[in-house]
N, C-alpha and C positions, 0 to 999 in steps of 0.2 A: 076687689080681689075675691077669688073663690077658693075655699078650702075643700080639698078632697082627701080621701084615703085611697092610695094606690098600692095594692098588694100589702096592706097592713101598715103602710108608711104615709104619714101626713105630707101633703103637697099643697102649695099655694100657686094658683094660676090666674091669668087675667079673667075678667068676668065673662068673656064671650068665647072661651076656648072650646073647640070641638074635640071629639075623640081623636080625629086625625091629627090635629095640632098637638095634642098631648103625646101621642106616639112619636111624632117628629121631635118634640122637645126631649123626650126620653131616648131618642136615637134607636127606636124600635121599628123594624121592618113589618108593616101591617100584614103582609102575606104570610108571615111566619108565626102569627099569634091569633088567639081568640080573645075577644074583650067581653067581659061580663060587667054590666052596669046595674048596680042595685039588684043583684041576683037574677038578672035577665041577660041572656047571651044576645049580643048585637050581631046582626048581619054586617058583613064588611061594607056593603053599600050604604049602611046607615052611619058609618063613622064620620063622614064629612058633614052630615046634617044634624048630628046629635051634639047639642051644646051642653057642656057639663055645668051642674048647679052646685051651690054650696051644700056641703054635707054628703055629696055623692060617694058611693063606695065602688071603686073600680078594681077589678081583678084582671090581670093580663096573664094569660097562660101561653107559654111558648111551646111550639111543637118540638119534640125531641125524637130523633130516629134512633134506631139501634135494635139490638136483639139477635142479629145474625151477622155473620161475617161471610162475605162471598169470596170464594177461592176457586179459581179455574172452573167457573160455571156451576159450582155446587154451593149450597148454603150450609154452614156449620153453626148450629145453635149453641150458644154458650151454656145453656142449662141442660143440654142433652148430649149424650154420647152419639155423635153423628159420624164417627170415624169409620164405622163398618158400613159398607155399601149394601150388605145383605141383611138388613135389620128385619126382624119379624114384626110385621104390622098386622094387628087384628083385622080380619076381613080381606087380607091380601094373600092370595094363594100363590103369587109368583114372586 
């Protein structure tokens, strides 16, 4: 058995578990995350061939979208007042 730390939580996996298998076990979609192994970001193509070792530190970072709401073809930013269509923008004369 192999003991890992995944996002700060101890996990025990079989001795020949790959990163891909770990993600499957945790029910994580690989296309929606970045995996860092011992402070090194792995390329997605490396997930299947990277076997986890005892003491490995794994960080799984999920992609999160947001920041703008699309309405009728315009974007309205939550942290800005985008209600006015005639905002003064520096360098914009029109």
